[in-house]
Each structure stands twice: as C-alpha cells, then as structure tokens.
Z-matrix of the N, CA and C atoms (Angstrom, degrees):
N
C 1 1.465
C 2 1.525 1 108.73
N 3 1.319 2 117.11 1 127.91
C 4 1.458 3 121.40 2 -179.76
C 5 1.515 4 109.77 3 -81.49
N 6 1.330 5 115.24 4 152.91
C 7 1.462 6 120.59 5 -179.98
C 8 1.515 7 109.63 6 -72.60
N 9 1.348 8 118.42 7 147.38
C 10 1.455 9 120.97 8 176.51
C 11 1.519 10 110.82 9 -59.62
N 12 1.338 11 115.87 10 152.86
C 13 1.457 12 120.04 11 179.88
C 14 1.521 13 109.93 12 -60.46
N 15 1.342 14 117.00 13 140.16
C 16 1.447 15 121.68 14 179.41
C 17 1.510 16 114.50 15 86.98
N 18 1.344 17 117.93 16 -7.59
C 19 1.464 18 121.61 17 179.95
C 20 1.520 19 108.80 18 -99.15
N 21 1.328 20 115.49 19 121.30
C 22 1.452 21 120.87 20 179.97
C 23 1.515 22 110.27 21 -92.47
N 24 1.321 23 115.72 22 121.34
C 25 1.455 24 119.70 23 176.51
C 26 1.525 25 110.59 24 -73.10
N 27 1.305 26 115.83 25 152.42
C 28 1.456 27 120.36 26 178.14
C 29 1.522 28 109.80 27 -71.31
N 30 1.328 29 116.22 28 140.41
C 31 1.447 30 120.87 29 177.11
C 32 1.518 31 111.50 30 -80.36
N 33 1.319 32 115.23 31 175.66
C 34 1.461 33 120.53 32 -177.53
C 35 1.527 34 111.63 33 -60.88
N 36 1.351 35 117.24 34 -40.53
C 37 1.460 36 120.31 35 -179.56
C 38 1.525 37 111.49 36 -63.63
N 39 1.322 38 116.24 37 -40.32
C 40 1.464 39 119.94 38 179.83
C 41 1.524 40 110.74 39 -65.86
N 42 1.328 41 116.59 40 -40.33
C 43 1.471 42 120.45 41 179.51
C 44 1.521 43 110.25 42 -65.51
N 45 1.334 44 116.70 43 -43.50
C 46 1.471 45 120.45 44 177.28
C 47 1.525 46 110.35 45 -60.42
N 48 1.330 47 116.81 46 -41.76
C 49 1.464 48 120.58 47 179.37
C 50 1.527 49 111.06 48 -62.67
N 51 1.319 50 117.03 49 -39.45
C 52 1.463 51 120.78 50 179.13
C 53 1.525 52 110.72 51 -61.11
N 54 1.339 53 115.91 52 -47.92
C 55 1.461 54 118.94 53 -177.94
C 56 1.529 55 111.60 54 -73.16
N 57 1.330 56 117.55 55 -24.68
C 58 1.466 57 119.91 56 172.93
C 59 1.524 58 110.00 57 -66.13
N 60 1.328 59 116.85 58 -38.78
C 61 1.469 60 120.79 59 176.31
C 62 1.526 61 110.56 60 -64.84
N 63 1.335 62 116.33 61 -41.10
C 64 1.468 63 120.03 62 176.66
C 65 1.524 64 110.01 63 -59.14
N 66 1.339 65 116.10 64 -47.39
C 67 1.466 66 120.66 65 -178.74
C 68 1.525 67 111.31 66 -61.49
N 69 1.339 68 117.36 67 -41.54
C 70 1.464 69 120.65 68 -179.42
C 71 1.532 70 111.08 69 -63.72
N 72 1.323 71 116.97 70 -40.41
C 73 1.459 72 120.50 71 179.10
C 74 1.522 73 111.46 72 -68.09
N 75 1.327 74 116.79 73 -38.83
C 76 1.471 75 119.97 74 177.61
C 77 1.530 76 110.12 75 -64.02
N 78 1.332 77 116.62 76 -43.03
C 79 1.465 78 120.38 77 177.99
C 80 1.529 79 110.22 78 -61.06
N 81 1.337 80 117.26 79 -42.27
C 82 1.468 81 120.77 80 178.46
C 83 1.526 82 110.92 81 -61.39
N 84 1.320 83 116.55 82 -41.53
C 85 1.460 84 120.67 83 179.37
C 86 1.526 85 111.00 84 -64.51
N 87 1.321 86 117.14 85 -51.39
C 88 1.463 87 120.69 86 -176.79
C 89 1.527 88 111.71 87 -66.29
N 90 1.337 89 116.07 88 -38.78
C 91 1.465 90 119.24 89 179.73
C 92 1.522 91 111.07 90 -66.09
N 93 1.329 92 117.45 91 -41.13
C 94 1.475 93 120.36 92 -179.91
C 95 1.524 94 110.61 93 -66.38
N 96 1.329 95 117.42 94 -40.20
C 97 1.467 96 120.45 95 177.14
C 98 1.525 97 110.44 96 -61.32
N 99 1.323 98 115.75 97 -48.57
C 100 1.459 99 119.95 98 -178.31
C 101 1.517 100 111.52 99 -61.03
N 102 1.342 101 116.96 100 -44.80
C 103 1.459 102 121.13 101 -176.65
C 104 1.522 103 111.66 102 -65.85
N 105 1.325 104 117.10 103 -47.27
C 106 1.468 105 119.99 104 -176.30
C 107 1.524 106 110.91 105 -70.02
N 108 1.323 107 117.93 106 -40.34
C 109 1.462 108 119.84 107 -179.94
C 110 1.525 109 111.25 108 -67.13
N 111 1.336 110 117.11 109 -33.65
C 112 1.466 111 119.82 110 175.78
C 113 1.518 112 110.69 111 -71.31
N 114 1.326 113 116.87 112 -39.65
C 115 1.456 114 122.44 113 -178.03
C 116 1.526 115 111.90 114 -66.60
N 117 1.339 116 116.13 115 -39.37
C 118 1.458 117 120.76 116 -177.66
C 119 1.524 118 112.39 117 -100.09
N 120 1.313 119 116.38 118 22.44
C 121 1.460 120 120.07 119 176.88
C 122 1.535 121 109.38 120 -56.93
N 123 1.334 122 117.29 121 134.48
C 124 1.466 123 119.43 122 -176.40
C 125 1.530 124 114.04 123 -56.07
N 126 1.327 125 116.98 124 -26.90
C 127 1.468 126 119.87 125 -178.11
C 128 1.518 127 111.71 126 -81.87
N 129 1.321 128 116.64 127 -41.10
C 130 1.468 129 120.23 128 -173.10
C 131 1.520 130 113.43 129 -110.11
N 132 1.319 131 118.75 130 0.62
C 133 1.472 132 121.87 131 -174.05
C 134 1.515 133 112.05 132 -67.46
N 135 1.348 134 116.22 133 152.21
C 136 1.465 135 118.69 134 170.16
C 137 1.521 136 109.47 135 -65.65
N 138 1.315 137 116.50 136 167.08
C 139 1.455 138 119.66 137 -179.73
C 140 1.524 139 109.86 138 -60.96
N 141 1.316 140 116.10 139 122.26
C 142 1.461 141 120.76 140 -177.00
C 143 1.525 142 110.38 141 -99.16
N 144 1.330 143 113.96 142 148.62
C 145 1.448 144 119.87 143 175.54
C 146 1.519 145 109.61 144 -81.39
N 147 1.306 146 116.54 145 144.18
C 148 1.460 147 122.13 146 176.83
C 149 1.517 148 107.83 147 -112.20
N 150 1.343 149 116.52 148 119.70
C 151 1.460 150 118.51 149 -178.86
C 152 1.530 151 110.35 150 -83.95
N 153 1.318 152 115.61 151 -177.91
C 154 1.462 153 120.89 152 -174.89
C 155 1.527 154 112.82 153 -67.14
N 156 1.347 155 116.37 154 -14.52
C 157 1.463 156 120.18 155 178.47
C 158 1.522 157 112.00 156 -96.91
N 159 1.329 158 117.31 157 3.28
C 160 1.460 159 120.38 158 179.09
C 161 1.509 160 114.21 159 84.95
N 162 1.342 161 118.18 160 13.90
C 163 1.455 162 122.11 161 179.25
C 164 1.531 163 109.94 162 -84.69
N 165 1.328 164 116.37 163 131.61
C 166 1.455 165 121.48 164 173.10
C 167 1.526 166 107.88 165 -87.37
N 168 1.337 167 116.08 166 115.38
C 169 1.451 168 120.72 167 -172.24
C 170 1.524 169 110.65 168 -130.56
N 171 1.336 170 115.41 169 146.97
C 172 1.463 171 120.79 170 169.88
C 173 1.524 172 106.81 171 -110.59
N 174 1.320 173 116.49 172 109.19
C 175 1.450 174 120.71 173 -175.81
C 176 1.522 175 110.72 174 -71.81
N 177 1.316 176 115.75 175 130.42
C 178 1.463 177 122.56 176 -179.43
C 179 1.523 178 110.55 177 -103.90
N 180 1.320 179 116.68 178 -47.99
C 181 1.467 180 122.48 179 177.77
C 182 1.521 181 108.52 180 -128.46
N 183 1.297 182 115.60 181 73.11
C 184 1.453 183 119.41 182 -178.25
C 185 1.517 184 111.81 183 69.45
N 186 1.333 185 115.35 184 -162.76
C 187 1.467 186 120.07 185 -178.28
C 188 1.517 187 112.66 186 -68.29
N 189 1.313 188 117.03 187 -29.85
C 190 1.466 189 119.60 188 -167.84
C 191 1.517 190 113.59 189 -75.96
N 192 1.352 191 118.81 190 -25.67
C 193 1.461 192 120.77 191 -177.35
C 194 1.524 193 109.00 192 -129.96
N 195 1.331 194 116.70 193 118.88
C 196 1.459 195 120.79 194 -175.91
C 197 1.520 196 110.00 195 -146.70
N 198 1.327 197 115.15 196 168.85
C 199 1.463 198 122.40 197 172.08
C 200 1.529 199 107.79 198 -102.75
N 201 1.329 200 114.94 199 134.80
C 202 1.461 201 121.14 200 -179.25
C 203 1.524 202 107.77 201 -149.39
N 204 1.303 203 117.56 202 124.45
C 205 1.459 204 120.54 203 -175.95
C 206 1.526 205 111.15 204 -74.29
N 207 1.328 206 115.09 205 134.65
C 208 1.460 207 120.59 206 -179.45
C 209 1.526 208 109.20 207 -150.65
N 210 1.316 209 115.41 208 138.77
C 211 1.468 210 121.31 209 176.08
C 212 1.520 211 108.51 210 -110.78
N 213 1.334 212 116.68 211 119.85
C 214 1.463 213 121.17 212 -176.72
C 215 1.529 214 109.56 213 -107.71
N 216 1.329 215 118.36 214 110.66
C 217 1.467 216 120.59 215 -178.75
C 218 1.524 217 113.50 216 -80.31
N 219 1.334 218 117.44 217 -10.18
C 220 1.452 219 119.81 218 -174.57
C 221 1.509 220 113.37 219 -118.44
N 222 1.318 221 115.12 220 -138.16
C 223 1.453 222 122.20 221 -178.23
C 224 1.523 223 109.56 222 -97.34
N 225 1.323 224 115.41 223 -169.89
C 226 1.457 225 120.74 224 177.37
C 227 1.532 226 110.32 225 -60.72
N 228 1.330 227 115.29 226 153.39
C 229 1.462 228 122.89 227 179.42
C 230 1.528 229 112.00 228 65.43
N 231 1.330 230 117.46 229 19.10
C 232 1.458 231 120.44 230 177.52
C 233 1.515 232 114.03 231 74.26
N 234 1.320 233 117.62 232 15.86
C 235 1.466 234 120.66 233 -179.59
C 236 1.532 235 108.60 234 -77.68
N 237 1.334 236 116.50 235 113.79
C 238 1.467 237 119.82 236 -177.57
C 239 1.529 238 111.84 237 -132.01
N 240 1.323 239 116.21 238 37.77
C 241 1.456 240 120.24 239 -178.09
C 242 1.525 241 112.81 240 -83.65
N 243 1.333 242 117.70 241 -20.21
C 244 1.459 243 119.83 242 -179.86
C 245 1.518 244 110.31 243 -74.15
N 246 1.350 245 118.07 244 147.24
C 247 1.468 246 120.15 245 173.26
C 248 1.525 247 109.64 246 -59.64
N 249 1.342 248 117.88 247 139.35
C 250 1.466 249 120.36 248 -175.82
C 251 1.526 250 113.71 249 -54.82
N 252 1.330 251 117.17 250 -40.95
C 253 1.465 252 119.03 251 -178.38
C 254 1.520 253 111.18 252 -65.33
N 255 1.338 254 117.16 253 -33.22
C 256 1.456 255 120.72 254 179.02
C 257 1.525 256 110.39 255 -72.97
N 258 1.327 257 116.53 256 -40.43
C 259 1.459 258 121.33 257 179.39
C 260 1.526 259 110.82 258 -63.29
N 261 1.338 260 116.83 259 -51.18
C 262 1.465 261 120.66 260 -177.97
C 263 1.528 262 110.60 261 -70.35
N 264 1.320 263 116.94 262 -39.34
C 265 1.461 264 119.55 263 176.69
C 266 1.517 265 111.91 264 -61.50
N 267 1.339 266 116.16 265 -38.61
C 268 1.459 267 120.08 266 176.97
C 269 1.513 268 111.91 267 -65.58
N 270 1.331 269 116.27 268 -36.76
C 271 1.464 270 119.65 269 177.63
C 272 1.524 271 111.28 270 -66.92
N 273 1.327 272 116.48 271 -39.51
C 274 1.469 273 119.97 272 178.12
C 275 1.521 274 109.82 273 -62.59
N 276 1.344 275 116.50 274 -46.05
C 277 1.464 276 120.31 275 179.14
C 278 1.526 277 111.24 276 -63.28
N 279 1.339 278 116.65 277 -40.07
C 280 1.461 279 120.38 278 179.78
C 281 1.522 280 111.06 279 -64.35
N 282 1.333 281 116.91 280 -40.26
C 283 1.466 282 120.62 281 178.90
C 284 1.520 283 110.28 282 -62.38
N 285 1.320 284 117.33 283 -43.88
C 286 1.464 285 120.49 284 178.61
C 287 1.519 286 112.24 285 -61.70
N 288 1.333 287 116.29 286 -44.12
C 289 1.462 288 120.36 287 -179.26
C 290 1.524 289 111.24 288 -67.73
N 291 1.334 290 116.35 289 -41.60
C 292 1.469 291 120.09 290 179.03
C 293 1.525 292 110.97 291 -64.43
N 294 1.335 293 116.97 292 -39.70
C 295 1.465 294 120.07 293 178.26
C 296 1.524 295 110.41 294 -61.44
N 297 1.316 296 117.03 295 -39.99
C 298 1.475 297 121.14 296 178.14
C 299 1.534 298 109.61 297 -64.21
N 300 1.329 299 116.81 298 -43.58
C 301 1.462 300 120.31 299 179.98
C 302 1.528 301 111.18 300 -63.50
N 303 1.330 302 117.07 301 -43.60
C 304 1.465 303 120.47 302 179.82
C 305 1.526 304 110.69 303 -59.46
N 306 1.320 305 116.87 304 -40.93
C 307 1.462 306 121.06 305 -177.56
C 308 1.521 307 112.68 306 -72.24
N 309 1.328 308 117.38 307 -24.11
C 310 1.466 309 119.98 308 -172.62
C 311 1.524 310 114.52 309 -108.42
N 312 1.333 311 118.25 310 5.82
C 313 1.464 312 119.00 311 178.93
C 314 1.527 313 110.58 312 -71.43
N 315 1.332 314 117.71 313 133.90
C 316 1.472 315 120.23 314 175.98
C 317 1.518 316 111.27 315 -63.67
N 318 1.319 317 115.76 316 159.56
C 319 1.464 318 120.66 317 -179.16
C 320 1.517 319 112.28 318 -59.53
N 321 1.318 320 116.78 319 -34.99
C 322 1.468 321 120.45 320 -173.46
C 323 1.535 322 112.53 321 -67.05
N 324 1.310 323 117.04 322 -28.03
C 325 1.468 324 119.83 323 -174.44
C 326 1.533 325 110.52 324 -87.20
N 327 1.315 326 115.37 325 68.79
C 328 1.465 327 120.32 326 -173.98
C 329 1.527 328 112.01 327 -67.99
N 330 1.322 329 116.84 328 -48.27
C 331 1.460 330 119.58 329 -176.75
C 332 1.520 331 111.09 330 -66.51
N 333 1.312 332 117.00 331 -39.43
C 334 1.458 333 119.89 332 176.99
C 335 1.522 334 110.89 333 -63.34
N 336 1.328 335 116.05 334 -40.31
C 337 1.464 336 120.14 335 178.71
C 338 1.519 337 111.47 336 -63.56
N 339 1.341 338 116.89 337 -44.40
C 340 1.468 339 120.52 338 178.11
C 341 1.523 340 110.36 339 -60.91
N 342 1.334 341 116.99 340 -42.50
C 343 1.462 342 120.85 341 179.28
C 344 1.523 343 111.11 342 -60.59
N 345 1.324 344 116.62 343 -45.03
C 346 1.468 345 120.60 344 -179.15
C 347 1.525 346 111.74 345 -66.93
N 348 1.332 347 117.04 346 -37.08
C 349 1.471 348 120.81 347 177.34
C 350 1.530 349 109.76 348 -61.94
N 351 1.324 350 117.27 349 -44.70
C 352 1.461 351 121.07 350 179.59
C 353 1.527 352 111.80 351 -63.84
N 354 1.316 353 116.28 352 -45.41
C 355 1.468 354 119.72 353 -178.38
C 356 1.523 355 110.83 354 -66.39
N 357 1.335 356 117.27 355 -40.98
C 358 1.464 357 120.56 356 178.35
C 359 1.526 358 110.51 357 -62.55
N 360 1.330 359 117.34 358 -44.56
C 361 1.465 360 120.55 359 179.49
C 362 1.525 361 111.20 360 -61.23
N 363 1.324 362 116.61 361 -43.67
C 364 1.462 363 119.82 362 178.72
C 365 1.516 364 112.38 363 -63.91
N 366 1.322 365 116.44 364 -42.23
C 367 1.466 366 119.84 365 178.99
C 368 1.525 367 111.17 366 -63.33
N 369 1.327 368 117.04 367 -40.34
C 370 1.464 369 120.75 368 178.95
C 371 1.525 370 111.65 369 -66.13
N 372 1.334 371 116.92 370 -41.74
C 373 1.458 372 120.27 371 -179.92
C 374 1.514 373 112.48 372 -60.13
N 375 1.332 374 117.10 373 -43.82
C 376 1.460 375 120.71 374 179.62
C 377 1.526 376 111.90 375 -74.62
N 378 1.339 377 116.14 376 -35.06
C 379 1.466 378 119.42 377 177.88
C 380 1.528 379 110.71 378 -64.17
N 381 1.329 380 117.07 379 -35.18
C 382 1.464 381 120.38 380 177.10
C 383 1.532 382 110.14 381 -56.14
N 384 1.333 383 116.71 382 -44.82
C 385 1.462 384 119.82 383 -179.67
C 386 1.529 385 110.86 384 -62.92
N 387 1.331 386 116.74 385 -40.91
C 388 1.460 387 120.08 386 178.90
C 389 1.527 388 112.19 387 -60.35
N 390 1.327 389 115.93 388 -39.53
C 391 1.462 390 120.06 389 -172.27
C 392 1.526 391 113.78 390 -90.49
N 393 1.336 392 117.48 391 -28.13
C 394 1.465 393 118.70 392 -170.59
C 395 1.526 394 115.32 393 -121.35
N 396 1.322 395 118.61 394 -8.95
C 397 1.452 396 119.68 395 176.06
C 398 1.529 397 109.98 396 -91.68
N 399 1.330 398 118.32 397 147.05
C 400 1.468 399 120.03 398 -179.50
C 401 1.526 400 110.94 399 -67.28
N 402 1.330 401 117.03 400 143.32
C 403 1.473 402 120.03 401 177.96
C 404 1.529 403 110.98 402 -59.49
N 405 1.322 404 116.05 403 143.71
C 406 1.458 405 121.70 404 -179.37
C 407 1.525 406 112.33 405 -100.60
N 408 1.317 407 116.70 406 -7.18
C 409 1.453 408 120.85 407 179.65
C 410 1.528 409 109.46 408 -117.92
N 411 1.318 410 116.57 409 146.27
C 412 1.455 411 120.76 410 176.82
C 413 1.522 412 109.97 411 -62.17
N 414 1.327 413 116.25 412 128.64
C 415 1.456 414 120.98 413 178.46
C 416 1.510 415 114.61 414 82.54
N 417 1.338 416 117.77 415 -1.34
C 418 1.466 417 120.42 416 -179.92
C 419 1.528 418 110.26 417 -70.99
N 420 1.317 419 115.38 418 144.52
C 421 1.462 420 120.75 419 -178.99
C 422 1.514 421 111.54 420 -89.27
N 423 1.316 422 116.73 421 -36.18
C 424 1.458 423 121.66 422 -174.60
C 425 1.532 424 110.69 423 -117.85
N 426 1.332 425 114.75 424 159.33
C 427 1.452 426 120.29 425 176.90
C 428 1.518 427 112.05 426 -74.14
N 429 1.313 428 116.12 427 157.68
C 430 1.461 429 121.81 428 176.94
C 431 1.529 430 109.53 429 -90.37
N 432 1.314 431 115.45 430 156.42
C 433 1.463 432 121.49 431 179.68
C 434 1.532 433 108.95 432 -80.72
N 435 1.334 434 116.12 433 134.76
C 436 1.462 435 121.83 434 179.52
C 437 1.534 436 110.35 435 -83.89
N 438 1.324 437 116.50 436 119.91
C 439 1.462 438 122.85 437 175.93
C 440 1.518 439 108.69 438 -117.24
N 441 1.336 440 116.57 439 148.27
C 442 1.464 441 117.72 440 -179.13
C 443 1.529 442 114.62 441 -150.33
N 444 1.307 443 119.72 442 -9.74
C 445 1.463 444 121.32 443 -178.73
C 446 1.528 445 108.65 444 -89.96
N 447 1.312 446 115.76 445 119.56
C 448 1.465 447 121.02 446 -175.98
C 449 1.526 448 109.59 447 -119.56
N 450 1.313 449 116.44 448 125.70
C 451 1.467 450 122.46 449 177.89
C 452 1.532 451 107.93 450 -116.27
N 453 1.323 452 114.77 451 126.05
C 454 1.463 453 120.71 452 -174.66
C 455 1.528 454 110.18 453 -117.98
N 456 1.338 455 115.61 454 129.47
C 457 1.462 456 121.67 455 178.07
C 458 1.536 457 107.83 456 -104.80
N 459 1.323 458 115.07 457 99.61
C 460 1.464 459 120.24 458 -173.94
C 461 1.519 460 111.75 459 -63.76
N 462 1.333 461 116.72 460 -35.11
C 463 1.469 462 119.62 461 -176.41
C 464 1.519 463 111.39 462 -60.99
N 465 1.345 464 117.18 463 -30.15
C 466 1.470 465 121.54 464 177.30
C 467 1.523 466 112.20 465 -106.50
N 468 1.349 467 116.13 466 -2.75
C 469 1.461 468 121.54 467 -175.25
C 470 1.535 469 109.97 468 52.29
N 471 1.337 470 114.36 469 53.55
C 472 1.477 471 120.00 470 -173.18
C 473 1.522 472 110.64 471 -137.04
N 474 1.326 473 115.23 472 133.29
C 475 1.464 474 121.78 473 175.79
C 476 1.527 475 109.10 474 -96.04
N 477 1.326 476 116.39 475 124.90
C 478 1.462 477 120.68 476 170.22
C 479 1.523 478 107.39 477 -64.46
N 480 1.343 479 118.82 478 142.64
C 481 1.469 480 119.56 479 179.70
C 482 1.531 481 111.76 480 -51.59
N 483 1.330 482 116.06 481 129.67
C 484 1.458 483 121.28 482 -178.00
C 485 1.521 484 109.75 483 -58.69
N 486 1.348 485 116.57 484 140.87
C 487 1.462 486 120.27 485 -176.13
C 488 1.515 487 110.03 486 -140.28
N 489 1.318 488 116.28 487 -175.13
C 490 1.465 489 122.19 488 -178.16
C 491 1.523 490 109.89 489 -140.11
N 492 1.323 491 116.95 490 -175.10
C 493 1.467 492 121.02 491 -179.01
C 494 1.530 493 110.55 492 -64.52
N 495 1.327 494 116.97 493 -39.01
C 496 1.466 495 120.46 494 179.01
C 497 1.523 496 111.24 495 -61.00
N 498 1.330 497 116.60 496 -43.98
C 499 1.465 498 120.24 497 177.88
C 500 1.526 499 110.84 498 -62.24
N 501 1.337 500 116.38 499 -37.90
C 502 1.466 501 120.12 500 178.41
C 503 1.520 502 110.38 501 -63.26
N 504 1.337 503 116.70 502 -42.14
C 505 1.469 504 120.53 503 178.22
C 506 1.522 505 110.81 504 -60.46
N 507 1.330 506 115.85 505 -44.17
C 508 1.464 507 120.04 506 -179.36
C 509 1.524 508 110.71 507 -64.13
N 510 1.339 509 117.04 508 -42.89
C 511 1.466 510 120.51 509 -178.55
C 512 1.525 511 111.70 510 -65.26
N 513 1.338 512 116.41 511 -47.67
C 514 1.471 513 119.89 512 178.98
C 515 1.519 514 110.00 513 -64.05
N 516 1.337 515 116.55 514 -40.91
C 517 1.463 516 120.00 515 178.06
C 518 1.516 517 112.50 516 -61.65
N 519 1.333 518 116.51 517 -39.01
C 520 1.467 519 120.05 518 178.93
C 521 1.523 520 111.15 519 -64.42
N 522 1.341 521 116.46 520 -40.25
C 523 1.471 522 119.97 521 177.66
C 524 1.521 523 110.05 522 -64.22
N 525 1.341 524 116.67 523 -45.28
C 526 1.463 525 119.98 524 178.77
C 527 1.523 526 111.78 525 -64.23
N 528 1.323 527 116.26 526 -33.33
C 529 1.466 528 120.33 527 177.25
C 530 1.521 529 110.07 528 -62.44
N 531 1.324 530 115.65 529 -40.68
C 532 1.461 531 120.57 530 177.50
C 533 1.523 532 110.36 531 -67.09
N 534 1.335 533 116.50 532 -44.79
C 535 1.469 534 120.66 533 -179.50
C 536 1.521 535 110.64 534 -64.05
N 537 1.341 536 116.34 535 -38.98
C 538 1.468 537 119.72 536 -176.96
C 539 1.523 538 112.17 537 -64.27
N 540 1.347 539 116.81 538 -23.12
C 541 1.464 540 118.89 539 178.22
C 542 1.525 541 111.23 540 -67.43
N 543 1.359 542 117.15 541 -21.59
C 544 1.454 543 121.04 542 178.73
C 545 1.521 544 112.41 543 -92.50
N 546 1.344 545 116.42 544 -35.67
C 547 1.463 546 118.39 545 -175.53
C 548 1.519 547 112.39 546 -99.66
N 549 1.326 548 117.21 547 -7.99
C 550 1.463 549 119.78 548 -178.37
C 551 1.516 550 112.81 549 -62.77
N 552 1.341 551 116.12 550 -37.18
C 553 1.455 552 118.99 551 -179.75
C 554 1.513 553 112.15 552 -64.28
N 555 1.330 554 116.87 553 -38.27
C 556 1.465 555 120.50 554 179.00
C 557 1.525 556 111.21 555 -68.62
N 558 1.356 557 116.55 556 -37.71
C 559 1.459 558 119.76 557 177.03
C 560 1.525 559 110.53 558 -61.79
N 561 1.341 560 115.98 559 -44.77
C 562 1.456 561 120.44 560 -179.31
C 563 1.520 562 111.08 561 -65.04
N 564 1.353 563 115.99 562 -40.07
C 565 1.456 564 119.47 563 -179.78
C 566 1.524 565 110.56 564 -64.77
N 567 1.330 566 117.14 565 -41.36
C 568 1.459 567 120.88 566 179.03
C 569 1.524 568 110.88 567 -65.08
N 570 1.321 569 116.43 568 -39.76
C 571 1.462 570 120.12 569 179.32
C 572 1.503 571 111.13 570 -66.38
N 573 1.332 572 116.97 571 -39.86
C 574 1.457 573 121.03 572 179.34
C 575 1.517 574 111.42 573 -67.18
N 576 1.341 575 116.02 574 -34.99
C 577 1.465 576 119.58 575 179.27
C 578 1.507 577 111.50 576 -67.70
N 579 1.335 578 117.53 577 -33.73
C 580 1.457 579 121.74 578 -179.36
C 581 1.521 580 112.25 579 -79.02
N 582 1.320 581 117.04 580 -17.88
C 583 1.459 582 120.18 581 -177.88
C 584 1.523 583 110.73 582 -85.35
N 585 1.337 584 118.49 583 145.24
C 586 1.456 585 120.52 584 178.16
C 587 1.520 586 110.93 585 -67.23
N 588 1.312 587 116.27 586 145.90
C 589 1.459 588 120.62 587 179.48
C 590 1.518 589 110.13 588 -67.18
N 591 1.314 590 116.19 589 139.20
C 592 1.454 591 121.61 590 179.11
C 593 1.515 592 109.29 591 -92.38
N 594 1.311 593 117.08 592 141.88
C 595 1.474 594 118.62 593 179.15
C 596 1.506 595 110.53 594 -68.22
C-alpha cells in the first residue's frame, strides 16, 4: 500500500533512531529491576520498614514514595484472571504489532510515534520477565513481572499498585496516544503544507 500524497515516510535513520530509543528504555527498565531487587534482597537488604499492612518498604521520599519488591503474575492492577499462555501470547502479538507501527509511522506524526515507542518499550520490558525470569508460583509456566515502585497515599491509607519503569512507559505512552489523537491532525496538516503540491 502506497502512502497518501503529502505524507513523508520515515527514512532508515529515523527508524533506527526509534528502535534505539526503545532499546534504551528497555535497558533502563531491566537494569532498574535488577538493581533494586538485588539491593532489597531479603538476605542482604538493609533494614526495611514494615508498614501497618505488613509491607516491607525502603522509603525513598518519605512515606509516600518507596521501593517494595513485588512479583506480578498477571496484568496491571494485579489482574491475573487470563490463562498465562493467552496473556503472554497476547503480549508477544502486541509487541510484534507495535514494532510494525513504530517502523511505519510517517515523519509528521511525532507525538504518535513517541507514544508507540514508549508503549513498545514497556511491553518488551514486561515480556522479558515473563519469558526469562523463573516462575514464582508452583506449576506456573511463565515468570512474573518484577515491580518495585510503591506510592502510598496516607490520607486514604492506600497503596497504589506497585509498578516499574516499563509500566510507567506504557502509562505515559497511553496518555500521549490519547493526546496525539487531538494534535495529530494539525501535525499532518502542517506537514502537507510544507510539502510541494503533486501534479
């Protein structure tokens, strides 16, 4: 399928740069997981505080922001009702589709491209844990995702679901994806205006 008139496809350098950004974000996610999980290892960890809910936490910025080790076998928010093979298979399919989208976004759609890069990086970071980390449950087929960022709202005595860098990428990417639906038309219009008219 040919690109619509006035739409400039991304060149090879731009595509390489996009996937380099994906790789850098995945490395940041995996490195942060490895470092924090090693640092807070139950055997070698510094003395951890135990809150009223029995959570072992290392406070970073007061009570509200801390590191707390958590293994998530399911999706975001602790949702693990899907069969593991369906969950991981869906993530593999999503990664493939997102990679195709990242490679084929026109130059003009900058915000959409950034959103897709973030979401792809987050999906890859969590998929790595599923495929290469040892299962944490008896009889489990796939590894659980490592989460460690804990945000606590004292006024409600409530912990936000523990997350990681990959989850942050996905969340920010989702917001940008929503925003890009409003500004994408203006980006395309500006790009078309700068392009020479085709006969």
